[in-house]
TORMI-116745 format. One line per field, with one value per residue (C-alpha): residue number from 0; x, y, z. Coordinates in steps of 0.5 Angstrom, whole numbers, plus 2048, in hexadecimal, padded with zeros to 3 digits. Example, Ala and Ser with C-alpha at 12.3 -4.5 7.8 and 13.67 -1.06 7.14 Angstrom:
k <- (0	1);
xx <- (819	81B);
yy <- (7F7	7FE);
zz <- (810	80E);
***
This chain:
k <- (0	1	2	3	4	5	6	7	8	9	10	11	12	13	14	15	16	17	18	19	20	21	22	23	24	25	26	27	28	29	30	31	32	33	34	35	36	37	38	39	40	41	42	43	44	45	46	47	48	49	50	51	52	53	54	55	56	57	58	59	60	61	62	63	64	65	66	67	68	69	70	71	72	73	74	75	76	77	78	79	80	81	82	83	84	85	86	87	88	89	90	91	92	93	94	95	96	97	98	99	100	101	102	103	104	105	106	107	108	109	110	111	112	113	114	115	116	117	118	119	120	121	122	123	124	125	126	127	128	129	130	131	132	133	134	135	136	137	138	139	140	141	142	143	144	145	146	147	148	149	150	151	152	153	154	155	156	157	158	159	160	161	162	163	164	165	166	167	168	169	170	171	172	173	174	175	176	177	178	179	180	181	182	183	184	185	186	187	188	189	190	191	192	193	194	195	196	197	198	199	200	201	202	203	204	205	206	207	208	209	210	211	212	213	214	215	216	217	218	219	220	221	222	223	224	225	226	227	228	229	230	231	232	233	234	235	236	237	238	239	240	241	242	243	244	245	246	247	248	249	250	251	252	253	254	255	256	257	258	259	260	261	262	263	264	265	266	267	268	269	270	271	272	273	274	275	276	277	278	279	280	281	282	283	284	285	286	287	288	289	290	291	292	293	294	295	296	297	298	299	300	301	302	303	304	305	306	307	308	309	310	311	312	313	314	315	316	317	318	319	320	321	322	323	324	325	326	327	328	329	330	331	332	333	334	335	336	337	338	339	340	341	342	343	344	345	346	347	348	349	350	351	352	353	354	355	356	357	358	359	360	361	362	363	364	365	366	367	368	369	370	371	372	373	374	375	376	377	378	379	380	381	382	383	384	385	386	387	388	389	390	391	392	393	394	395	396	397	398	399	400	401	402	403	404	405	406	407	408	409	410	411	412	413	414	415	416	417	418	419	420	421	422	423	424	425	426	427	428	429	430	431	432	433	434	435	436	437	438	439	440	441	442	443	444	445	446	447	448	449	450	451	452	453	454	455	456	457	458	459	460	461	462	463	464	465	466	467	468	469	470	471	472	473	474	475	476	477	478	479	480	481	482	483	484	485	486	487	488	489	490	491	492	493	494	495	496	497	498	499	500	501	502	503	504	505	506	507	508	509	510	511	512	513	514	515	516	517	518	519	520	521	522	523	524	525	526	527	528	529	530	531	532	533	534	535	536	537	538	539	540	541	542	543	544	545	546	547	548	549	550	551	552	553	554	555	556	557	558	559	560	561	562	563	564	565	566	567	568	569	570	571	572	573	574	575	576	577	578	579	580	581	582	583	584	585	586	587	588	589	590	591	592	593	594	595	596	597	598	599	600	601	602	603	604	605	606	607	608	609	610	611	612	613	614	615	616	617	618	619	620	621	622	623	624	625	626	627	628	629	630	631	632	633	634	635	636	637	638	639	640	641	642	643	644	645	646	647	648	649	650	651	652	653	654	655	656	657	658	659	660	661	662	663	664	665	666	667	668	669	670	671	672	673	674	675	676	677	678	679	680	681	682	683	684	685	686	687	688	689	690	691	692	693	694	695	696	697	698	699	700	701	702	703	704	705	706	707	708	709	710	711	712	713	714	715	716	717	718	719	720	721	722	723	724	725	726	727	728	729	730	731	732	733	734	735	736	737	738	739	740	741	742	743	744	745	746	747	748	749	750	751	752	753	754	755	756	757	758	759	760	761	762	763	764	765	766	767	768	769	770	771	772	773	774	775	776	777	778	779	780	781	782	783	784	785	786	787	788	789	790	791	792	793	794	795	796	797	798	799	800	801	802	803	804	805	806	807	808	809	810	811	812	813	814	815	816	817	818	819	820	821	822	823	824	825	826	827	828	829	830	831	832	833	834	835	836	837	838	839	840	841	842	843	844	845	846	847	848	849	850	851	852	853);
xx <- (800	803	803	7FE	7F9	7FA	7F9	7F2	7F0	7F2	7EC	7E6	7E1	7DF	7E0	7DA	7DA	7D4	7D3	7CD	7C9	7C4	7BF	7BA	7B9	7BA	7B7	7B9	7B5	7AF	7AB	7A3	7A2	7A2	79B	798	793	78D	790	791	78E	78D	78B	78B	785	785	785	780	77B	77D	77E	783	784	78B	78D	794	798	799	7A0	7A2	7A4	7AC	7AD	7B2	7B2	7AE	7A9	7A5	79F	79A	795	78E	78C	785	785	782	781	77B	779	775	771	76A	76A	764	761	75F	758	758	750	74F	74C	751	74D	74B	752	755	74F	752	759	757	753	75A	75E	759	759	761	761	75D	760	767	764	760	75B	75E	75E	75C	761	761	768	769	762	763	76A	767	760	761	75C	756	751	753	74D	74E	756	754	74E	753	759	755	751	757	75A	754	754	75B	759	753	74E	74A	743	747	74B	745	741	747	748	740	741	745	743	744	749	750	755	754	74D	74F	755	74F	74B	751	752	74A	74B	750	74C	746	74B	74E	746	744	740	743	73D	73E	746	744	73F	745	74A	746	745	74C	74E	749	74C	751	754	75A	75D	760	75A	756	75A	75B	753	753	757	753	74D	74F	752	74C	747	74C	74B	743	743	742	747	745	744	74B	74E	74C	74E	755	756	754	759	75F	75E	75D	763	768	765	76A	770	775	775	778	77E	77E	784	780	778	775	76E	76C	76E	76B	765	764	766	760	75B	75D	75B	761	761	764	764	76C	76A	765	769	76F	76B	768	76F	771	76B	76D	769	764	75D	759	755	75C	75F	759	75A	761	760	75C	760	767	763	760	767	76A	766	767	76F	76D	76A	76F	774	778	778	77D	779	772	775	777	770	76D	771	76F	767	767	769	762	75C	756	755	757	756	75A	75F	75F	75F	765	769	767	769	76F	771	76F	774	77A	779	77A	780	783	783	780	781	77E	778	777	777	772	76D	76D	76C	766	763	763	75F	757	755	759	754	74F	753	753	75A	75B	75C	761	765	766	768	76D	770	771	774	779	77B	77C	781	784	786	781	77E	77A	777	775	772	76E	76B	76A	766	762	760	75E	759	756	756	753	74F	74F	756	758	75C	762	763	761	766	76C	76A	76A	771	774	771	775	77B	77B	77A	77F	784	782	784	77C	77D	776	772	776	774	76D	76D	771	76C	766	769	76B	764	760	764	765	769	76F	76F	776	779	776	778	77F	77F	77D	783	787	784	786	78D	78E	78C	791	78D	791	78E	787	789	78C	786	781	786	786	77E	77D	780	77C	776	777	77C	77A	77B	77E	782	785	78C	78C	78B	790	795	793	794	79B	79C	79A	79F	7A4	7A2	7A3	7AA	7A7	7AB	7AC	7A4	7A3	7A8	7A4	79D	7A0	7A3	79C	798	79C	79B	794	793	798	794	793	795	798	79D	7A2	7A1	7A2	7A8	7AB	7A9	7AD	7B3	7B3	7B3	7B8	7BD	7BC	7BE	7C4	7C2	7C5	7C5	7BE	7BB	7BE	7BB	7B4	7B5	7B7	7B1	7AC	7AF	7B0	7A9	7A5	7A8	7A2	7A1	7A3	7A6	7AB	7AD	7AF	7B2	7B7	7B9	7BA	7BE	7C2	7C3	7C6	7CB	7CD	7CE	7D2	7D6	7D4	7D2	7D4	7D0	7CA	7CA	7CB	7C5	7C0	7C2	7C2	7BC	7B7	7B1	7AD	7A6	7A8	7A7	7AE	7AC	7AB	7B2	7B5	7B3	7B5	7BC	7BC	7B9	7BF	7C4	7BF	7BF	7C6	7C7	7C1	7C5	7CC	7CF	7D2	7D7	7D2	7CD	7D2	7D3	7CB	7CA	7CF	7CC	7C5	7C8	7CB	7C5	7C0	7C2	7BD	7BC	7B5	7B8	7BF	7BF	7BD	7C3	7C8	7C6	7C7	7CE	7D1	7CF	7D2	7D8	7D9	7D8	7DD	7E2	7E2	7E0	7E3	7DF	7D9	7D9	7D7	7D0	7CF	7D0	7CC	7C6	7C8	7C8	7C1	7BB	7B9	7B7	7B6	7BD	7C0	7C0	7C3	7C8	7CA	7CB	7D0	7D4	7D5	7D7	7DC	7DF	7E0	7E3	7E8	7E9	7E7	7E4	7E2	7DE	7DB	7D9	7D5	7D1	7D0	7CD	7C8	7C6	7C6	7C2	7BD	7B6	7B4	7BB	7B9	7BA	7C2	7C3	7C7	7CB	7CC	7CE	7D2	7D7	7D7	7DA	7DF	7E1	7E2	7E7	7EB	7EB	7ED	7E7	7E7	7E1	7DD	7DE	7DD	7D6	7D4	7D6	7D1	7CC	7CC	7CC	7C6	7C2	7BC	7BD	7C4	7C6	7CB	7D0	7D0	7D0	7D6	7D9	7D8	7DB	7E1	7E2	7E1	7E7	7EB	7EA	7EC	7F2	7F4	7F4	7F7	7F2	7F3	7EF	7E8	7EA	7EB	7E4	7E1	7E4	7E2	7DB	7DC	7DE	7D8	7D3	7D6	7D8	7D9	7DF	7DE	7DF	7E5	7E8	7E6	7E9	7EF	7F1	7EF	7F4	7F9	7F9	7FA	800	803	801	805	7FF	801	7FC	7F6	7F9	7F9	7F2	7EF	7F3	7F0	7E9	7E9	7EC	7E7	7E1	7DE	7DB	7E2	7E5	7EB	7EF	7EE	7EF	7F6	7F7	7F6	7FA	800	7FE	7FE	805	807	804	808	80F	80D	80D	814	811	814	813	80B	80B	80F	80B	804	807	809	802	7FF	804	802	7FB	7F8	7F6	7F4	7F8	7F9	7FE	7FD	803	808	807	808	80E	811	80F	813	819	819	819	81E	823	822);
yy <- (800	807	80D	810	80B	80C	813	811	80D	812	817	812	818	81D	824	827	82F	832	838	83C	83B	840	83F	843	83F	838	835	839	840	83E	844	845	848	841	840	845	84A	846	841	845	843	84A	850	857	857	85E	860	85C	85A	85E	858	857	84F	84D	846	843	843	83C	83A	83B	835	835	837	833	837	83D	838	83A	835	838	835	838	83B	83F	846	846	84E	84D	847	84B	846	849	84A	848	84B	847	847	84A	84B	846	847	84A	84C	845	843	848	847	840	842	847	841	83D	843	845	83D	83E	845	843	83D	840	846	845	84A	850	851	857	85B	85F	863	865	868	86C	86F	871	873	876	87B	876	875	873	86F	86B	86A	867	863	860	85F	85B	857	856	852	84E	84C	84A	846	843	846	848	84A	84F	851	852	856	85B	85C	85E	863	867	86D	86E	874	871	86C	868	867	865	860	85D	85B	857	854	852	84F	84A	849	847	843	83F	83D	83B	841	843	847	84B	84C	84E	854	856	856	85A	85F	860	861	866	86B	870	871	86D	86B	865	862	864	860	85A	85A	85A	854	850	852	84F	849	847	848	843	83E	840	83E	845	845	84B	84F	84D	84E	855	857	854	858	85E	85B	85B	861	865	861	863	86A	86E	869	86B	867	860	85D	856	852	84B	84A	846	842	848	84E	84A	849	850	852	84D	850	857	855	855	857	850	849	849	849	844	83F	840	83F	838	836	837	832	82B	826	82A	827	826	82D	830	82D	82F	836	835	833	839	83E	83B	83B	842	845	842	846	84C	84B	849	850	853	850	84D	846	842	844	842	83B	83A	83B	837	831	831	832	82C	827	827	824	826	82B	827	82D	832	82C	82C	833	834	82F	834	83A	837	835	83C	83F	83B	83D	844	843	83F	838	835	82E	82E	832	82D	827	82B	82D	826	823	828	826	81F	821	81F	825	829	828	82C	832	838	838	831	832	838	833	830	837	838	831	832	839	836	830	836	83A	833	831	82B	82D	827	827	82E	82D	827	82C	832	82E	82B	832	834	82E	82F	837	837	83E	840	842	849	84B	84E	847	843	847	846	83E	83D	841	83C	836	838	839	833	82F	833	831	829	82A	829	82E	82C	82D	833	836	835	839	83F	83F	83F	845	848	846	849	84F	84F	854	850	84E	852	84D	847	849	84A	843	840	843	840	839	83A	83B	835	831	834	838	83F	842	841	843	84A	84B	84A	84F	854	854	855	85C	85D	85B	85D	863	865	85D	85C	857	85C	85C	854	854	859	855	84E	850	852	84C	847	84A	849	842	841	844	84A	84E	855	855	853	858	85E	85B	85B	862	864	861	864	86B	86A	867	869	867	860	85A	857	85D	859	853	856	859	852	850	855	854	84D	84F	854	84F	84A	84F	850	857	855	85C	85E	858	859	860	85E	859	85E	862	85D	85C	864	866	85F	85D	85A	855	84E	850	854	84E	84B	851	851	84A	84B	851	84C	848	84D	850	849	847	84D	84B	851	84E	855	859	855	855	85D	85D	859	85B	863	863	868	865	86A	867	861	861	860	859	858	85C	857	851	853	854	84E	84A	84C	848	842	842	842	83D	838	838	836	83D	83D	842	847	845	847	84E	84F	84D	852	857	855	856	85D	85F	85D	85E	85A	855	851	84B	84B	843	841	846	843	83C	83E	842	83C	837	83B	83C	835	833	839	836	83B	836	83A	840	83C	83A	841	841	83A	83A	840	83C	836	83A	83D	83A	834	836	833	834	830	829	82B	830	82A	826	82B	82C	825	824	82A	828	821	824	828	822	825	81E	820	826	822	81D	823	824	81D	81B	820	81D	816	818	81D	819	81F	81D	816	816	818	812	80E	814	815	80E	80D	813	812	80B	80F	814	810	80C	812	814	80D	80B	804	802	807	806	7FF	801	805	800	7FB	801	802	7FB	7FA	800	7FE	804	804	805	800	806	807	7FF	7FF	804	800	7FA	7FE	801	7FA	7F8	7FE	7FC	7F5	7F7	7FB	7F5	7F1	7ED	7ED	7E7	7E9	7F1	7EE	7EB	7F2	7F6	7F1	7F2	7F9	7F9	7F5	7FA	800	802	809	80C	807	801	805	805	7FE	7FB	800	7FD	7F6	7F7	7FA	7F4	7EF	7F3	7F2	7EB	7EB	7E9	7EE	7EB	7EC	7F3	7F4	7F2	7F5	7FC	7FB	7FA	801	805	802	804	80A	80B	80B	812	815	814	80D	80C	80F	80B	805	807	808	801	7FE	801	7FD	7F7	7F8	7F9	7F3	7EF	7F2	7F6	7FD	800	7FF	801	808	809	809	80D	813	812	814	81A	81D	81C	81C	823	822	825	820	81A	817	81B	81A	813	812	816	812	80B	80E	810	809	806	80A	808	801);
zz <- (800	7FE	801	7FD	7FE	806	805	802	807	80C	809	80B	80B	806	809	807	807	809	804	805	7FE	7FC	801	7FE	7F8	7FC	802	807	805	808	806	808	801	7FE	801	7FD	7FF	7FE	802	808	80F	811	80D	80F	814	816	80E	80C	811	817	81B	820	81F	81D	81B	81C	815	812	812	80B	806	804	7FD	7F9	7F3	7F0	7EE	7F4	7F6	7FB	800	7FF	805	806	807	80E	80E	80A	80F	815	819	81B	823	826	82D	832	834	83B	83C	842	849	84C	852	854	853	858	85D	85D	85E	864	867	867	869	86F	871	871	874	87A	87B	87C	881	887	88A	88D	894	898	89D	8A3	8A4	89D	89D	8A4	8A1	89B	89E	8A5	8A4	8A4	8A9	8AF	8B0	8A9	8AB	8B2	8AF	8A9	8AE	8B3	8AD	8A9	8AF	8B0	8A9	8AA	8B0	8AB	8B0	8AA	8AD	8B2	8AC	8A8	8AD	8AF	8A7	8A6	8AB	8A6	8A2	89B	89B	89A	898	89F	89C	895	899	89D	897	894	89B	89B	894	897	89D	898	894	89A	89C	895	893	88C	88B	891	88F	888	88B	890	88B	886	88B	88D	885	884	88A	889	890	88E	887	889	88D	887	882	887	888	880	880	885	882	87B	87E	882	87C	878	87E	87E	876	874	86F	86B	871	874	86D	86D	874	873	86D	872	877	872	86F	876	879	873	873	878	876	871	86B	86C	868	869	868	868	867	86C	86D	871	86C	866	86A	86B	864	862	867	865	85E	859	852	84F	852	854	85C	85B	857	85C	862	85F	85E	865	867	869	867	863	863	85D	85D	85E	858	853	855	854	84D	84B	84F	84B	845	845	848	842	83D	841	840	839	838	83B	836	83C	838	83C	843	83F	83D	844	846	841	842	849	847	842	847	84A	846	84A	844	83E	839	83E	83E	837	836	83B	836	830	833	835	82E	82C	831	82F	828	82A	82E	828	82B	824	825	82C	829	824	829	82E	828	826	82D	82D	826	829	830	82F	833	82D	828	82D	82D	828	827	824	81D	81F	822	81B	819	81F	81E	816	818	81D	819	813	818	81A	813	813	80D	80B	812	811	80A	80D	812	80E	809	80F	812	80B	80A	811	811	80A	808	80F	80F	80E	807	80B	80E	808	804	809	80A	802	802	807	804	7FD	802	805	7FF	7FC	802	801	7F9	7F7	7F2	7EF	7F5	7F7	7F0	7F1	7F7	7F4	7EE	7F3	7F6	7EF	7EC	7F1	7F1	7F9	7FD	7FD	7F6	7F5	7FA	7F6	7EF	7F3	7F6	7EF	7EC	7F2	7F0	7E9	7EB	7F0	7EA	7E6	7E1	7E3	7DC	7DE	7E5	7E3	7DF	7E5	7E9	7E4	7E4	7EB	7EB	7E4	7E7	7EE	7EE	7F6	7F8	7FF	7FB	7F6	7F9	7FA	7F2	7F1	7F5	7F2	7EB	7EB	7F0	7EB	7E6	7EB	7EC	7E5	7E4	7E1	7E6	7E3	7E2	7E9	7EC	7E8	7EA	7F1	7F1	7EE	7F4	7F9	7F6	7F5	7FC	801	807	805	809	803	802	806	802	7FC	7FE	800	7F9	7F6	7FA	7F8	7F1	7F2	7F5	7F0	7EB	7EF	7F1	7F9	7FB	7F8	7FB	802	802	800	806	80A	808	80A	811	812	810	811	818	81B	815	814	80D	812	815	80E	80C	812	810	809	80B	80F	80A	805	80A	80C	804	804	80A	80E	815	818	813	814	81C	81C	817	81B	822	820	81B	81C	81E	822	821	825	82D	831	832	82B	829	82E	82B	824	827	82A	824	820	825	825	81E	81D	823	81F	819	81D	81B	822	822	81F	824	82A	826	826	82D	82F	82B	82E	835	833	830	836	83D	840	83A	83B	838	83C	83E	837	835	839	838	830	831	836	831	82B	82F	831	829	827	82B	831	837	83C	83A	839	841	843	840	841	848	849	846	84B	851	850	850	84C	845	83F	83D	843	840	83A	83D	842	83C	839	83F	840	839	83A	840	83C	836	83B	83F	845	848	84F	84C	847	84D	850	84B	848	84F	84F	848	84B	851	84F	84D	848	844	843	83C	83D	842	83D	83B	842	845	83F	83F	847	846	841	846	84C	848	846	84D	84F	853	850	855	853	84C	84C	850	84A	845	848	848	841	83F	843	841	83D	838	837	830	82C	82D	834	835	831	835	83B	838	836	83D	840	83C	83E	845	844	841	847	84B	845	843	83C	839	83C	83A	833	833	836	830	82B	82E	82D	826	824	827	825	81E	820	825	82A	825	822	829	82B	824	825	82C	82A	825	82A	82E	828	826	82D	82D	826	822	81D	817	81C	81E	817	815	81B	819	812	815	819	812	80E	812	810	817	81A	81C	819	820	820	819	81A	820	81C	817	81C	81F	817	817	81D	81A	814	818	81C	816	814	80E	810	80A	80A	811	810	80A	80E	813	80E	80B	812	813	80C	80D	814	816	81D	823	828	829	822	81F	824	825	81E	81E	824	820	81A	81E	821	81A	818	81E	81D);
***
């Protein structure tokens, strides 16, 4: 084997240079414009419908060339679902009375009858009649001693002239209660409540009067008196700020008469083991509270109420309606999938057919499915709604449903059915016939008939010069030329569209298309300026994000990473909030990091930290910079950021940071530090997917620091770990062999090396074969050593280091067999071709020196 042949064997892998291709014309330039304006998920609701609804943009298809293929998306700006208003005509008064009964029962159960008192009255009314004072004092003492007849006798001698008389009435009421005379108690408390000598006694009298009336089953009268009591009780108090609601405060709110059912629902939910009657009221209260929330547009709150109400079926129709309005509310908060499920559930309920919203559930389900991109389901239920509603449907709704049917069938590529519905609008001269005509043009384009498409698009403007879709057409016509490769016509049309409709939502998309064509014509700087215009004038659009990526590609094509970072972090984006500006600067680094441009990512993160003193994405930024520094061959610098992450609270970056730091210390051969971080990966249950990596490298670390017992322990853990990879098991066999060699057990070591070589065709296998060949050489088995060396050399999975070491082993085998020329030639080829900076070249030179010295 000559020197040149050895040189060829040294180059085992093709060294691929990753030159930046023109991403704008290949797969990396994924612009939003490929979707086409008729395919956009959201079209300027503010301009067309003054509606605030917005949709997430679709992820664009990646273009492989200028032959752009677009997926159809309906124009959702034209699709506005009719919002229904719940029927609130119900017997509110009856429900409120029922709630007050429950509240009164709970309120009185929590509060005892108010007692009369003596000393406080004397302090506040010292000028009272002495006769009243004396009789009350003696009568009150008799009452406390349960001498009721004497107490009554003394108190009846009092005159109705002061607070002592008012207090005696409350005492007489208590005596009547304790002797079983509830009516007498009622009369006494009623009298006390009507006197104004002492405001506190008056309020206490009101409470006792209300409570005794309730016990006498005079509920309406009790509720009226209770309201008066609560109102007077709070009259002289400042407004109370409650931190928490209690049964008592909620009961008081209900008894006073609240404007909605909040207090009633909250009180009922506090009751343990509610009885059936209370559950019946709870079903009603939660349903009507849900309707109140719905009318207030507090849709999330209404969903919560409807979910509680529908669990009860005392009123089956109400339970069904709770499900219906829950579905409507879910539509309003854009939970379209859940709305579909709940409309479907409503339609299956037997009681649903008795409601006046039954057919509107078909309509709601259809629209929810339409918004959820389930166009086949949408078509089915729009059809059902049409057939059941018939001639009673409002024209506005009917025209909208027909348009949506056309869109749905177009989306599922049933072009014949779609055309039927668009024709119905056009032939019936519906208010939205311009939309139908436009969609018919789109339909022909999707079928590959661009000539007819362009003709129809022009007719939209000719027939409807004031159409809401004029700018749509103005964009679609030149864009169609763009997709056909007629770039000059396309640019001319797009520029005209921008001039004619400068406020159109399609301006940034038109600019993106123009920029693409300019770049294709090698007008790189002009294209860059166009993309910069998108960013600076249309900052908040999806196209601005794509424009930034395009600019990134241009700068990197030119090898000007620094120029890109300077532009991206200093571009005038005053239209963005501080948070959005922070994110924009951060995404520059994140994009570079994701494509493996680590040096540039470090530079971008530095610029990010320089620009924002309190960066919002500091932890993620430190992770990117730390990992990028590690991959850039600057491990010591990397540790600063990585350790900050590890010393902070556990985050989504902790696991990967532990992996990076472990690998970093392994590379630096600082095995004790590596062990610290690998142990965290081993012992933390959240990182169980890293367990195999952790125990395998712990085995290596303990071996390298000379702790052979721990190395053997971890080798066994690797071999018995069910999810260990073949490579990890191979490494365990390799280190078992090295452990055995430490003890002089050559034969079993060779067996372990053979097992490692069988399981791995990568680095571990290459090292195992090399070490096996080395043992064969030491045993003077030169032919076997030669064969083993060639096994490593000829394996495409072998790293250059072990290939080079195997060439040196091969030279040793040749020398052992007396072929000094072949040995020297092999060593020279290693020296000439090997590029690594390690022990290979010095070892080869040492071998040649020995050969020359023989």
